[in-house]
N, C-alpha and C positions, 0 to 999 in steps of 0.2 A: 695678692702675692701669697703663694702657698707658704705656710709656716709663719706668717706675719699677723700680729694682732692689729697693728696699725703702722702706717708709714706716711711720709710726706717728703716732697722734694722742695728744695730751696737753694738759693745762690749763696756761695761763699767766696770771699776774696781769693784771687789766684795771682801770684806774682808774674806769671807769664802772659796770661790772657785777660787779666782784670777780674774775671769771675768764672767760677766753675759750678756745675750743677751737682749738688749733693743730695743724697736720700737718707733720711733718718728712718730706721726700721726698728720697731719693737717686736722682737720674735716671740713666738709662743714658748712656754716653758719647755726646756729640753731640746729646742730646735736650734740648729746652727744655720745661719744665713750668711752668705758671703756675696761680694759684689758680682762674681761670676754668675751666681744663681739669679740675682736680680736682673742683670743684663740679659741673660738667656730668656727669662720670663718676658721681659719687655720686648725683645726681638720677636719672640713667638707671637706676641700680640700685634706685631707689625710696626712697632715704633722705629723711626729712622735713627740711624747710627748717630747722627749729629745731635739728637735729642736725649741720648743716653746719659745717665749720671756717671760722673767720674770719681765720686767718693761715696762710700757707704759709712754711715755712723750708726753704731749699734746703741739703741736706747733701751735702758732697763725699766724706766718708769713710764707712766703714761705721757704722751706728747703734750706739751703745754697748749692749753686751749682758752678761749675767751669764755665768758659766761654763757654765750649763745652756742658754744661748741665748736667754733672755728679754730683751726690750728694757728698759733701765733708764731709765724715764721721768724720774726725778729728775735724771739726767745730761743728758737732752734739755733740760730747763728751764735747768740751769746753763750748758750749752754752746751754747745758741741765740743768746746775745748775740754780736754781731759777724758773724753769718751773713747771707746775702742773704735778705730777707723780702719778702712781699707781704701787705698788710693790707687786708681787705675793708672797704667802707663798711658800716655797720650795716644788717643786713637786717631786714625786717619779720618779727618772730618769730611773728606770728599766721598768716602765709600758708603754705600748703602742709602744715600740720599736723605 
């Protein structure tokens, strides 16, 4: 993802659907990343609309990792509260396959 140091997708509770896909992004210094940029990048890579994230969470610090370097998604869920977010309007899930 251009302008990103690191990023990871994970599920968050959603009152309408039960769960929505979020993406935590740690941008490079001085770079602005928004959900529209992320979605455009993923669509250009051929990702289906139904698989696109609906929430962007901007992460200032390194993403939480285990000792072996794997991202701890449960900590992303717990630590996402209070961070800057962008939430997409609901997309038509049938479009774009």
